N, C-alpha and C positions, 0 to 999 in steps of 0.2 A: 469554420474553425481554423485558426492560424496556430502554427507551432514552429519552433525553431529547432531544426535538426541538421547537423553537419553544416552549420553556418548558412543554411538556406531557410527562408520563411516559406512555408507551404500553405497555399490557399486553395481550398476546394470550393468551386463556384456552384454550390448546391442550389437547386430550385427546379421549378417546373420546366418540362421540355415538351409535354403533350398538352394540347388545349390551353395554350398561353393566351393572355389577354390581347396581345398585339398580333397573334398568329405567326410569330417569328420563330417558333420552337425554342424560345428562351435565349436566342442568340443576341438580341439587341442589347439588353442590360449587361450581359456577360462581356460583349465587345467593349462597351463603355467602361466598365469597371476594370477590365484588363489593361486598358490604356493608362488609367490612373495608378494601378498597382505597379506597372512597369516604370512609370515616372518616379514613384516613391522608392522603388528599388535602386534607381540611380542616385537619388538624393542621399540615402542612408549608406550606400555602398554595399548593402546586403542584397544578394539576388533573391528574387521571389519566384518560387516555382508555382505556376498557376495551373491548376487542374480544371479543365473545362470539359464536363461530361458530354456536352453536345458534340465536341470534336472527337472525343474518345469513342463514343457510340458509333459515329459515322465511320471511323477508321476500322471498326470491328465488323460492322454489318454492310459496309459499302454503299450506304444510302444516307442522304441528309435526314435529320430527325423527323421532319414532317412527312416526307415521302415514306420513310420506314414505318412510321406509326399508321399510315393509311394502309400499307401492306399488311400489317399485323391485324388491323380491323377486318380486312378482307379475308385473311386466313381464318380468323375466329368465326366470321359469318359463314364461311364455307365449310367449317368443321375440320380445317386442315391443321390440326393440333400439332402434328409433327414439325411443321414449318415454324409455328409459334415457339415450340420448345427449342428448336435449333437456333432461332434468333436470340432467345433468352440465354442459351448457353454461350453464344458468341459474345454477348454483352458482358456477362458475369465472368466468364472464364477466358475469353479472348481466343485468338487463333493460335494454333501450334503448327509449325512447319517441321516436317521430318525429312531430312536428306538421306537418301540411300546411297 
């Protein structure tokens, strides 16, 4: 879905990250389309904010998508539900740093 807010076009690259056809965690097509979107941004003079969930997830859980999904499968198989919950919270809520 694209929308224009504050003179920026925002594009969320929604799609599969787990069990993708090419086994690339959904990075391949996202990288290709990101290049095209950046080119179009330059042509029109309007910046495009590109939200890539594969990069966002990695920054929150500190693992690339495929590696993280394997960890989750292992946690589920071993009944380590607290680790699964912790990972889900990181993805949905992000990390919070508190300075004292």
